[in-house]
Every structure is written in structure tokens, then in C-alpha cells.
Backbone as ProteinMPNN parsed JSONL, in Angstrom:
{"seq_chain_A": "MSVSAAELTAKKCTACEGDTPAFTKDRITEHLTAVPEWELADDGKLIRRKYKFKDFVTAMAFLQKVAVLAEEEEHHPDLHLTGYKNVAIELSTHAIGGLSANDFIVAAKIDKLPV", "coords_chain_A": {"N_chain_A": [[-19.02, -4.362, 18.514], [-17.092, -5.938, 16.225], [-17.339, -8.423, 13.62], [-15.445, -11.151, 12.352], [-14.176, -12.228, 9.126], [-13.278, -14.85, 9.172], [-14.737, -15.92, 11.31], [-17.287, -15.835, 10.201], [-17.049, -17.51, 7.907], [-16.687, -19.927, 9.12], [-19.148, -20.662, 9.954], [-22.443, -22.068, 9.289], [-25.245, -21.545, 7.234], [-28.514, -21.002, 8.593], [-31.966, -21.811, 8.65], [-34.223, -19.135, 8.199], [-37.113, -17.804, 9.566], [-40.273, -16.082, 9.196], [-40.602, -14.784, 11.645], [-38.11, -14.21, 12.538], [-36.035, -11.588, 13.423], [-34.918, -8.933, 11.278], [-31.551, -7.8, 10.774], [-30.382, -5.111, 12.772], [-29.304, -1.705, 12.199], [-26.876, -1.334, 13.565], [-25.953, -3.994, 13.912], [-25.631, -4.704, 11.255], [-23.557, -2.967, 10.517], [-21.5, -3.969, 12.177], [-21.105, -6.474, 10.975], [-20.468, -5.843, 8.333], [-17.807, -5.047, 8.379], [-16.376, -7.376, 8.165], [-16.679, -8.131, 5.571], [-15.546, -6.258, 3.527], [-15.635, -5.609, 0.794], [-18.227, -5.597, 0.038], [-21.202, -3.721, -0.444], [-23.644, -1.819, 1.265], [-27.016, -1.539, 0.429], [-28.96, 1.402, -0.289], [-31.446, 1.296, 1.015], [-30.894, -0.356, 3.111], [-31.493, -3.045, 3.109], [-30.211, -5.017, 1.678], [-27.039, -6.451, 0.655], [-24.384, -5.842, -1.656], [-22.092, -6.88, -4.155], [-19.777, -6.152, -6.724], [-18.233, -7.387, -9.692], [-15.749, -7.545, -12.281], [-14.988, -9.337, -15.058], [-12.603, -10.966, -17.288], [-13.767, -12.054, -19.514], [-16.756, -13.539, -20.956], [-16.932, -16.36, -20.466], [-15.309, -16.735, -18.207], [-16.678, -15.168, -16.349], [-19.104, -16.587, -16.219], [-18.18, -19.033, -15.231], [-17.387, -18.297, -12.667], [-19.89, -17.514, -11.616], [-21.127, -19.991, -11.6], [-19.667, -21.287, -9.582], [-20.509, -19.758, -7.425], [-23.198, -20.452, -7.449], [-23.106, -23.186, -6.725], [-22.058, -22.98, -4.12], [-24.141, -21.491, -2.932], [-26.234, -23.346, -3.044], [-25.197, -25.318, -1.335], [-25.244, -23.92, 1.071], [-27.897, -23.366, 1.264], [-28.942, -20.855, 0.86], [-29.743, -18.346, -1.168], [-28.399, -16.052, -3.411], [-29.211, -13.114, -5.397], [-28.253, -13.106, -8.684], [-26.496, -11.343, -11.163], [-25.678, -10.8, -14.509], [-24.222, -8.671, -16.71], [-23.48, -6.898, -19.743], [-21.854, -8.916, -20.697], [-19.58, -9.553, -19.142], [-19.68, -8.425, -16.657], [-20.461, -8.779, -13.337], [-22.847, -8.806, -10.746], [-23.641, -9.401, -7.42], [-26.212, -9.916, -5.17], [-27.294, -10.005, -1.86], [-29.803, -10.887, 0.417], [-32.179, -11.573, 2.953], [-34.978, -12.833, 2.076], [-37.242, -13.865, 3.365], [-37.456, -12.43, 5.713], [-37.374, -9.856, 4.972], [-35.049, -8.307, 4.956], [-31.654, -8.057, 6.156], [-29.735, -10.828, 7.382], [-27.727, -13.003, 9.478], [-27.108, -15.047, 7.714], [-26.763, -13.835, 5.192], [-24.335, -12.513, 5.438], [-22.646, -14.617, 6.052], [-22.713, -16.098, 3.648], [-21.717, -14.11, 1.928], [-19.083, -13.805, 2.927], [-18.103, -16.337, 2.355], [-18.317, -16.375, -0.431], [-16.415, -14.454, -0.977], [-14.115, -15.922, -0.563], [-13.962, -17.571, -2.736], [-12.138, -18.572, -5.652], [-11.247, -16.13, -8.028]], "CA_chain_A": [[-18.096, -5.482, 18.389], [-17.129, -6.386, 14.838], [-17.27, -9.845, 13.327], [-14.381, -11.395, 11.381], [-14.495, -13.1, 7.997], [-13.03, -16.232, 9.608], [-15.894, -16.332, 12.108], [-18.421, -16.052, 9.292], [-16.846, -18.672, 7.033], [-16.762, -21.136, 9.947], [-20.559, -20.927, 10.238], [-23.334, -22.598, 8.261], [-26.534, -20.848, 7.227], [-29.646, -21.666, 9.227], [-33.228, -21.326, 8.092], [-34.866, -17.974, 8.834], [-38.566, -17.772, 9.428], [-40.82, -14.738, 9.201], [-40.515, -14.147, 12.955], [-36.706, -13.858, 12.795], [-35.894, -10.155, 13.126], [-33.833, -8.495, 10.402], [-30.47, -7.12, 11.486], [-30.443, -3.665, 13.009], [-28.216, -0.954, 11.555], [-25.641, -1.619, 14.305], [-25.502, -5.36, 13.583], [-25.16, -4.662, 9.867], [-22.245, -2.309, 10.555], [-20.559, -4.93, 12.767], [-20.846, -7.55, 10.025], [-19.862, -5.31, 7.094], [-16.349, -4.971, 8.521], [-15.829, -8.68, 7.775], [-16.81, -8.277, 4.108], [-15.414, -4.855, 3.112], [-15.905, -5.415, -0.635], [-19.671, -5.562, -0.138], [-21.822, -2.425, -0.153], [-25.012, -1.839, 1.762], [-27.961, -0.784, -0.4], [-29.492, 2.6, 0.362], [-32.568, 0.977, 1.894], [-30.395, -1.171, 4.216], [-32.099, -4.374, 3.089], [-29.38, -5.986, 0.975], [-25.654, -6.103, 0.382], [-24.079, -6.076, -3.075], [-20.695, -6.817, -4.596], [-19.637, -6.164, -8.18], [-17.006, -7.953, -10.257], [-15.571, -7.409, -13.729], [-14.157, -10.442, -15.511], [-11.951, -10.735, -18.579], [-14.632, -12.491, -20.612], [-18.024, -14.181, -20.616], [-16.727, -17.705, -19.931], [-14.781, -16.592, -16.851], [-17.785, -14.671, -15.528], [-20.056, -17.683, -16.013], [-17.536, -20.034, -14.368], [-17.481, -17.774, -11.309], [-21.292, -17.608, -11.198], [-21.397, -21.41, -11.312], [-19.104, -21.546, -8.253], [-21.413, -19.11, -6.472], [-24.419, -21.261, -7.416], [-22.825, -24.396, -5.94], [-21.96, -22.524, -2.732], [-25.486, -21.116, -2.481], [-26.985, -24.588, -2.811], [-24.648, -25.943, -0.125], [-25.677, -23.135, 2.224], [-29.354, -23.203, 1.183], [-29.219, -19.419, 0.93], [-29.516, -18.04, -2.574], [-28.315, -14.635, -3.78], [-29.625, -12.704, -6.736], [-27.057, -13.041, -9.521], [-26.716, -10.516, -12.342], [-24.606, -10.729, -15.499], [-24.522, -7.643, -17.709], [-22.348, -6.556, -20.587], [-21.197, -10.204, -20.897], [-18.483, -9.857, -18.215], [-19.893, -7.697, -15.406], [-21.282, -9.57, -12.416], [-23.251, -8.221, -9.472], [-24.278, -10.375, -6.531], [-26.98, -9.26, -4.108], [-27.733, -10.901, -0.791], [-30.834, -10.419, 1.32], [-33.003, -12.682, 3.431], [-36.307, -12.449, 1.602], [-38.277, -14.279, 4.323], [-37.585, -11.447, 6.791], [-37.383, -8.523, 4.375], [-33.849, -7.563, 5.327], [-30.404, -8.811, 6.26], [-29.533, -11.742, 8.509], [-26.381, -13.581, 9.523], [-26.916, -15.863, 6.513], [-26.269, -13.008, 4.093], [-22.923, -12.228, 5.667], [-21.958, -15.908, 5.947], [-22.55, -16.392, 2.218], [-20.817, -13.097, 1.364], [-17.712, -14.146, 3.323], [-17.709, -17.541, 1.628], [-18.115, -15.963, -1.827], [-15.124, -13.749, -1.015], [-13.039, -16.914, -0.571], [-13.923, -18.291, -4.02], [-11.144, -18.053, -6.594], [-11.827, -15.256, -9.066]], "C_chain_A": [[-18.174, -6.028, 16.969], [-16.934, -7.9, 14.743], [-16.169, -10.032, 12.287], [-14.87, -12.302, 10.247], [-14.306, -14.56, 8.39], [-14.195, -16.764, 10.444], [-17.08, -16.662, 11.202], [-18.239, -17.309, 8.456], [-16.88, -19.984, 7.805], [-18.203, -21.542, 10.23], [-21.271, -21.515, 9.027], [-24.642, -21.835, 8.351], [-27.595, -21.696, 7.91], [-30.926, -21.034, 8.679], [-33.772, -20.151, 8.905], [-36.359, -18.053, 8.562], [-39.018, -16.318, 9.495], [-40.73, -14.026, 10.538], [-39.076, -13.84, 13.372], [-36.54, -12.374, 12.478], [-34.722, -9.885, 12.169], [-32.783, -7.792, 11.249], [-30.764, -5.637, 11.638], [-29.273, -3.004, 12.28], [-26.876, -1.246, 12.239], [-25.09, -3.008, 13.98], [-24.994, -5.429, 12.156], [-23.755, -4.069, 9.831], [-21.184, -3.251, 11.103], [-20.152, -6.005, 11.767], [-20.183, -7.058, 8.735], [-18.346, -5.212, 7.191], [-15.673, -6.263, 8.077], [-15.851, -8.891, 6.265], [-16.715, -6.892, 3.463], [-15.651, -4.578, 1.627], [-17.4, -5.295, -0.933], [-20.204, -4.204, 0.295], [-23.25, -2.63, 0.321], [-25.88, -0.999, 0.837], [-28.518, 0.381, 0.404], [-30.626, 2.299, 1.336], [-32.162, 0.09, 3.079], [-30.899, -2.597, 4.224], [-31.311, -5.417, 2.313], [-27.954, -5.482, 0.884], [-25.326, -6.554, -1.03], [-22.572, -6.005, -3.29], [-20.664, -6.937, -6.109], [-18.266, -6.693, -8.565], [-16.959, -7.632, -11.746], [-14.569, -8.473, -14.148], [-13.586, -10.164, -16.893], [-12.84, -11.124, -19.756], [-15.87, -13.203, -20.057], [-17.815, -15.531, -19.93], [-16.219, -17.638, -18.493], [-15.87, -16.11, -15.891], [-18.768, -15.797, -15.212], [-19.472, -18.771, -15.11], [-17.608, -19.585, -12.903], [-18.92, -17.882, -10.793], [-21.677, -19.054, -10.874], [-20.849, -21.787, -9.928], [-20.002, -20.946, -7.169], [-22.694, -19.935, -6.339], [-24.233, -22.519, -6.577], [-22.756, -24.046, -4.453], [-23.343, -22.205, -2.163], [-26.337, -22.349, -2.192], [-26.508, -25.276, -1.546], [-25.147, -25.228, 1.132], [-27.194, -22.997, 2.319], [-29.753, -21.751, 1.425], [-28.791, -18.834, -0.412], [-29.514, -16.545, -2.871], [-28.989, -14.378, -5.123], [-28.337, -12.486, -7.524], [-27.379, -12.277, -10.793], [-25.476, -10.546, -13.226], [-25.032, -9.71, -16.548], [-23.275, -7.36, -18.517], [-21.393, -7.723, -20.767], [-20.06, -10.529, -19.931], [-18.586, -9.131, -16.874], [-20.887, -8.469, -14.537], [-21.607, -8.721, -11.186], [-23.97, -9.314, -8.684], [-24.954, -9.597, -5.415], [-27.475, -10.306, -3.121], [-28.727, -10.187, 0.114], [-31.61, -11.648, 1.783], [-34.456, -12.312, 3.169], [-37.404, -12.766, 2.625], [-38.487, -13.249, 5.424], [-37.532, -10.006, 6.273], [-36.188, -7.668, 4.756], [-32.637, -8.472, 5.386], [-30.365, -9.667, 7.522], [-28.088, -12.221, 8.483], [-26.094, -14.381, 8.258], [-26.329, -15.059, 5.354], [-24.77, -12.758, 4.233], [-22.077, -13.498, 5.636], [-21.69, -16.216, 4.477], [-21.609, -15.382, 1.567], [-19.361, -13.441, 1.68], [-17.22, -15.377, 2.574], [-17.509, -17.253, 0.139], [-16.764, -15.276, -1.959], [-13.941, -14.708, -1.056], [-12.946, -17.696, -1.881], [-12.836, -17.716, -4.912], [-11.825, -17.278, -7.709], [-10.969, -15.36, -10.31]], "O_chain_A": [[-19.22, -6.53, 16.556], [-16.435, -8.547, 15.663], [-15.977, -9.169, 11.43], [-15.844, -13.04, 10.396], [-15.091, -15.416, 7.983], [-14.59, -17.921, 10.301], [-17.784, -17.649, 11.417], [-19.175, -18.094, 8.31], [-17.081, -21.044, 7.212], [-18.451, -22.653, 10.697], [-20.774, -21.468, 7.902], [-25.095, -21.514, 9.45], [-27.588, -22.924, 7.828], [-30.943, -19.865, 8.296], [-33.777, -20.176, 10.136], [-36.789, -18.34, 7.445], [-38.228, -15.43, 9.814], [-40.774, -12.796, 10.583], [-38.848, -13.272, 14.44], [-36.873, -11.943, 11.374], [-33.677, -10.531, 12.248], [-33.09, -7.255, 12.313], [-31.321, -5.0, 10.744], [-28.365, -3.685, 11.804], [-25.855, -1.388, 11.565], [-23.884, -3.168, 13.794], [-24.028, -6.139, 11.875], [-22.864, -4.618, 9.181], [-20.084, -3.328, 10.556], [-18.988, -6.402, 11.717], [-19.415, -7.795, 8.117], [-17.665, -5.288, 6.169], [-14.516, -6.243, 7.656], [-15.122, -9.734, 5.742], [-17.701, -6.403, 2.91], [-15.849, -3.425, 1.242], [-17.784, -4.929, -2.044], [-19.729, -3.611, 1.264], [-23.965, -3.505, -0.166], [-25.52, 0.129, 0.499], [-28.54, 0.344, 1.635], [-30.758, 2.964, 2.363], [-32.983, -0.189, 3.952], [-30.759, -3.297, 5.227], [-31.697, -6.586, 2.288], [-27.677, -4.29, 1.011], [-25.903, -7.513, -1.542], [-21.877, -5.185, -2.691], [-21.415, -7.71, -6.704], [-17.276, -6.479, -7.865], [-17.995, -7.468, -12.39], [-13.441, -8.507, -13.655], [-14.026, -9.246, -17.585], [-12.691, -10.596, -20.858], [-15.996, -13.43, -18.854], [-18.456, -15.813, -18.917], [-16.663, -18.416, -17.648], [-15.969, -16.587, -14.76], [-19.211, -15.941, -14.072], [-20.196, -19.365, -14.31], [-17.858, -20.396, -12.012], [-19.139, -18.296, -9.654], [-22.471, -19.296, -9.966], [-21.498, -22.525, -9.186], [-20.223, -21.559, -6.125], [-23.216, -20.096, -5.236], [-25.117, -22.879, -5.799], [-23.336, -24.747, -3.623], [-23.671, -22.605, -1.046], [-27.074, -22.386, -1.207], [-27.322, -25.767, -0.764], [-25.436, -25.871, 2.141], [-27.715, -22.56, 3.345], [-30.747, -21.457, 2.089], [-27.606, -18.832, -0.745], [-30.5, -15.852, -2.618], [-29.292, -15.304, -5.875], [-27.442, -11.767, -7.08], [-28.402, -12.522, -11.431], [-24.359, -10.341, -12.749], [-26.069, -9.864, -17.193], [-22.155, -7.554, -18.045], [-20.2, -7.499, -20.975], [-19.608, -11.674, -19.895], [-17.676, -9.218, -16.05], [-22.005, -8.767, -14.959], [-20.749, -8.013, -10.659], [-24.797, -10.049, -9.223], [-24.344, -8.727, -4.792], [-28.003, -11.35, -3.505], [-28.519, -9.044, 0.52], [-31.68, -12.648, 1.07], [-35.077, -11.577, 3.937], [-38.381, -12.025, 2.739], [-39.567, -13.185, 6.013], [-37.634, -9.057, 7.049], [-36.299, -6.447, 4.867], [-32.6, -9.524, 4.747], [-30.882, -9.29, 8.574], [-27.325, -11.885, 7.577], [-24.96, -14.394, 7.78], [-25.484, -15.565, 4.616], [-24.034, -12.791, 3.247], [-20.914, -13.456, 5.236], [-20.567, -16.557, 4.105], [-20.784, -15.76, 0.736], [-18.503, -13.375, 0.8], [-16.05, -15.451, 2.2], [-16.619, -17.832, -0.485], [-16.048, -15.489, -2.937], [-12.869, -14.34, -1.536], [-11.965, -18.402, -2.114], [-12.629, -16.502, -4.931], [-12.839, -17.706, -8.261], [-11.261, -14.714, -11.316]]}, "name": "protein", "num_of_chains": 1, "seq": "MSVSAAELTAKKCTACEGDTPAFTKDRITEHLTAVPEWELADDGKLIRRKYKFKDFVTAMAFLQKVAVLAEEEEHHPDLHLTGYKNVAIELSTHAIGGLSANDFIVAAKIDKLPV"}
């Protein structure tokens, strides 16, 4: 049963503790359909999306929007800026060593940010 982007964006991240199980491969697959621009890492422990902006200022403005969203959700991605206009965002739930609903909630909300 797949999950929709609308379902994810309607949710709020909740704190994960070490005893929260990471998503299984099936749950990851169900959630990836809602965020098709995101790729699953080979190890299955994070999702990643890449962007290319017209310039440094635009890339940084987008990263600032992501930072504000991450603070609101209390779930923080790894943000990468390379070549002054290439952005990569990686989401993983570090406390559980894998992916959780929070990663997909934040991914869906990032997808709604103006680029």
C-alpha cells in the first residue's frame, strides 16, 4: 500500500528513540512512491535528492528554506553545496540507523518548497 505526498505533508515529525525500528525495505518502497525525486542509497539507510541552481545565491536561499523547515519539524537533513550551485540533501534518522516516517515527511515537505 503506497503512501501519498499529501498524506506525508499533512503529518508532523515525531521524536524517534533508539528502540524505534528502522523502516523495512517494503515500507521504504511504499513511501518512495510519494517522493519520486528522491533516491534510496545503496545501503538502504538514507534517501537523497539533488538540485542544480542557476547561481550560488539561489542555492543558498533554497538551503535556508530547507533549514527553516528542518527546524520546524525538528528533523535535520545533511545538506551539501558543491560547485557553488549544486545541492544534495540527504535524509536519515540517525538515532535508529536507518529510515523512518520522519525522513519521508521532511522529503515531501522539501518537495513543496519553491525552487
